N, C-alpha and C positions, 0 to 999 in steps of 0.2 A: 193639892186638888186630886194628884195622879191615885195616890191611894183611895180616896174617900170617893174618887170616882168608880176604881174597883169594888168598893164594900156596896156601892149602889148598885152596881149591875150582879153582883151574887145576892144581893136582898132582894130585887126585882126579877131576878133571872131574864136580861134583856140588855142591848147594850146602850151606852152613853156613848154621846161624839163632844168634844169640847175644841172649839176653835180659836186660837188667838194668834192671828195673823198678820194685827200690825207690829210695824218693827221696833224690838225692844218689847215686845209683848205689855202693851200701856198708852198705847196712842190713840183709841180709837174714838167714836163717838163719845162714847157715855165719860171718857176722860175729859174732853172736851169741855163739856158743861158742868162737870165737878171742877175744871180750873176757873172756868166763868165763874161760877156762884162765889168760890173762893175770892177770885179777884174782886168783885162787886162789895162783898162783904167786907175785905179789907180795907176798901177804898172809901167806903162810908162810914166805918167804925172809926179811919183815921183821918178822918177831914177833921178841921176847926170850927167847926160849925158848933155852937152850943145845943143844938139838937142830937147832936152824934148818938149813934147807936150804943148801946152796952150789949155785946154778947158775949155770956158766960158759959152757956151750953148749948147743946144740941138743940133744944126747943127756940130757945131766941135764935138760933141760926135759920131755922127752918123757917122762924116768922118772918124775919128780915127778907130770905133769899126771895120767899114767895110774892115780898111786897117789890122786890126791885127785879124780880125776872116773871112778869106776871103771865107769859106766853109759853112759861117751864111747868108743869107738874112736878110739883115737889111732895114728897114723902116724909113723915116722921118716923124715922124708927126708933125708940128707945132702947134704952139698957134691959128693961122690964118684957120689953117682946122679943128678947132675943133668947131662944132656947140656949142653955150650956148644958150638952150631955158632957158626961166624963171624958175630958180629952186622952187619945189615947195614939199621942205623936210619936212616942216611941216606936211604935209599927211603921213608920212612915221613913220609908226608905230614900235616899235620894237616887234622883235617877240622874247619871251622867250625860252630859253634854245635851241636857232638857232645854237650853238656851237655845240651840241651832234649829229645834222641831218649829212647829206654827199649827200643829194639829195631833188629838189623839184621839182613839177610841179605847174603852174597856169593856170586855166583852164579860160573861159570867162564866164562860167555858172553854175560853183561851184567851191568850197571853192579851195583855196591852198593845196597840199597835202606834206607834208615831210616826210622824209624815213631817219633811221637809216642807212639802208647797201642799197645794189640791189636787195638783196632777201626778205628782212622785207617787210610783207605788211603794208600800212600806217597806222603811230601809232600816227601823230599829223596830226589835221587838222582844221587850223585857216582859217578863211576867212578874206580876207582885199577887202572892196568894193573900190569902186572909190576914196571913201571923205577921206581913211587910217583909219576908225575905224575898229576896230576888235573884234571879236566875239570868241569865245571857244565852242566848243561841249561838253568840260568837264562842271562839276558842277560850280557853282559860288566858287569863291575862300572864304575861311572860313575866312582868315583873310585882314585885311584894312592897309592902309599904316599909320603908325603913330605906332603901333603895337611891342609891343617887345617880343619876341620869341625865344627859345632857339630851335639851329638846330644840326644835326650831319653830321659832315663831316670826312670822314676816319676815323671812330670810335671813333671821340672826339667830344665834345660838346662846343659849342659856343655860347653866346649870342648875340644877334644884333635887330635891329629895322629892320621893314617893312618896304621897298621904292618904292616898286611895288606890283603889285597882277594881274595875267592874267592866267586864267583856272585854270591848274593843278600844277602851281608852282607860288612861291614869292618871289622877290630880295630881299635880305636881307643882310644890310650892318653890318657885325660882328665885337665883339672886340676881344682882344686877351687878355691873362692871361698877368699881371703886376708881378714884381719883389714879391710883399707880398703876404702874402697867402689869396685867395678870394679875389682879387682884381683885378680889368679888367682894362684896356686901350685901346683907339683907335688907331691903329696902325700908323705908319707913311704914308704906302701908303694903301690909302681905297681899304678896303676886301668887294667888294660887287658882287654877284653874285646870280645866282637864284637855287633856289631849290625844289626841289620834295616835294609836300604835305606831301609824307611818312617819308620824314626827318625833316619834321617840327614837333618836341618832343610839345611842348603846349606852351600857352602865358603864358609871365614873367611879371612883375611889372618893368618899369622901375628903373634905375641904380640910387643910390644917388653918389654924389661926396665926398669923403675923403681925406682929407689934401689939398694940394696947388699943388700937381704934376700931376694934368690929372688923377687920380686912381678913378677908381670907387666901389660901392659894390654894391650887389644887395642882399635886405635885405629879410631874408626868403627864401633864397635860398641854397640849398646846393652848395660847391666849385665846382661842376663837374670835 
């Protein structure tokens, strides 16, 4: 969305604003209507009545929702109705920390601006030119991909490897405490998020493997 809003701004030489103020970016009115539609369709299909409908495609869903939710205007958009230009997702750069923002404005003649809320002034400015390259108006990152660092999260400290660096944030894939004292392991689900530079404590040495159970130890470091 960030990339294509910038393309629209450049194409039409005007600004485009996108607000997504719902917590977690997806709990607005439209999401509630969609959830209700899916719920009533599922209940109807799963009923044990002999007349239970069969929903196999978008048109079946459209017909059933129109019947079960008569006060809601339902619009059918089929695959043939969706234009599919050549995708250029390779030019769409990740925006570090975008989950923390709740609004953006794309301009044709200046950098895209992000907002924490409706009242805050612009706090982050990331320029996304047509080719998809990104530059941040902050100083260059102090850390590079492959560095091992100690980060702070919810008053706890975790070691991890830097996987991306952009402006005032770095993306770190962190480890978790193992059962044994002073040992760490990779979590079953990768824990990789962006951290502000103020939450990066310092660079540490890479861990060494101890034993055969996927446990690691950081030599010369405290157990945190």
